[in-house]
N, C-alpha and C positions, 0 to 999 in steps of 0.2 A: 783388559776388561773388568768391570767391577762387578760384585756379586751383591745381591739384592739380600740384603740382613732380614731373615725372619724371625718372629717371637721363639720362644721356645714351644712347643708342642702344647704343652699342661695349659700356659696363658691363652693358646690359640681356642683351646676346646672350651676351658671357662668362658672366654668372651663369646663364643657361640652358641652356649648353654644359657647365659645370661640374657643375650639379646632376643635369644628366641621365646626365652620365658617372658620378658618384657612386652613382647611384641605380639606374641600369640598365646593364649593361655591352653587351648584344648577342650575337647569336649569333656576330658574326666575330672576337670578342677573342681573346686567348691565353689567359684563365682559360675563357672558354667551351670551347675546344678541349682543355683541359686535364680539365675535365668530361668529356667525349665519349672524351678518351683513357682515363679513369678506367674507363668502363664498359665499352669496346671490348676491355679488357684482363684482366676478370672472367671466370672459366671454372667450368663446375662440377667438384665435385673439389677446389677450392682451399681451403685453412684459412683463417681470417680473417686471418692475419697475412701471408699469400699476396695476399689481396685489397689489404692497405693498401700492402704492398711493391711490388707491383705498379704503382701510380700514383693510388689513392685518397689515399693520406699526401701525396703531391706535391701532388695538387690542393687538400686542405684548406691544405695550407702556402701556396700561391699567393694563396689568399683572404684569410689573413690573422687571422679569426676568424668560423670556423664550426662548427656542431656536427653529429653525424651519429647520430641516435638509430635503434635498433634494439629492436623489442619481439616477444615471443612470438608465434609465429601465433596466430589466433584457434583453430584445433582442437586448439591445445592447452593451451588456459586451461581450469581455472586450474591453476597451478603447484603451490600449495602450499593449506595451509588459510588462509593467511594474506594469501597474493597472488594475483590472477588472473592476473598477468601479470609478467614480469621486463623490466625497460627497462634497456639498454645504451646509455650516451649517453657518444659520444665526442667529444671537442672538441680542435679545435687554434686558439691565438689568446692574445692577452694576457689576462690575470689570472689564470688557475688556476695555470700552472707558472713564469711568469717572466713579467716587467716585458714582455720582447720578444715574449713567445709561447712555447707549447710546446702538449703534448699532455697531456689528462686522460682518464681513464676513471675513470665510476662505474657503479654497478649498482643501481638501485632497485627497491622491489617498486610495483608499478601505476603510477605516473608519475613523469618525470624534473622535479620541481618541488624548488627548494631545501629546501621541510619534508618531502618525502616520505623515507619509512623507506628506508635504503641497506642492502643485503644482503650485502654485500661491501666489505672496503676499498679508500676510492678511491685512485686513484693518479694520482701527475704524474710526467711525462717532460720534459726540457728539449730532448732531442735527437731528432731522426727515428729514429735507432738504437735509443736507450733504449726508446723506446715501441714498435717492431718488437719487440726484445726482450720488453719487458714484455706483451705481448698474449696471448702464451702462456699465461700465467698465469690471462687471462680467458677463454681459449678456450670452457672448459667453461659458460659463462654465455649463448654465443650459438648454443648448440644450440636448433634449432627457431624459429629469429628470423626477423624479417623485417626489413631496415634500408632506411631510404629517402634517396636521395643527392640534393640539389637543385642545380639548376646557378645559377651566380651570377646574380643579379637581371636581368631582362630589360625590366623596365621600371619607373618611379616606382610604387610604391604594391605591390611584392612580386610580380610574374609572373616564374614560374619552370618550366623544364622540369625533368622529373626522371626518376628510373628506381628500380626495387628489384631487392635481390637477398635470395634467402631461403637460410638456414642449415637442415641437415637435424639430423637427429636426433645425427650422430655432428660437428657442430661443422664440416660442409665446405658448401660452396656446392651448392644443388640447384638453383636455376634464377636465371636474370638474365632480367628484363623489359627491353624495348625503351624507349629513352627516350620518354618521352610529354611530346611537345610541348604547351606552352600556347597558347593562341589569345589573344595581346596585341591 
């Protein structure tokens, strides 16, 4: 009979602590507090630039690799004969703008998949300042959209808290939902 060799208990505990920290940050983390602060700073009447300027850009930067999609509200669909809805995908992290990370903005017809039709030229921004200045160009695409912001992962398996904010027909914040807590 062969015996299964187990790593020493210290190594196993260290692995579990590291993997849990990497996959689930928790509500007491700085990242989660940045998520809450990004929510609390959003006010009706703000432009999309003001939303990101007030804390949402900092939250995305803190996470390092996160996207924030917005889609045309259901009651405003279809948006054109070709597109049921527009999707604005705002991303921060490595890959799009620089190897170190930056912001990108893409506007899609129907869904934000790599093969989906883009209806506006994509933009890449290496700095937060460039991104904020560039958002003014994309403001008209955010009319009548709903954006969903997710917290950092709270548990292994992708458990998130979230909130939504909606934009009105003049591309100003109309509503901000309460933070919806997941039940881990």
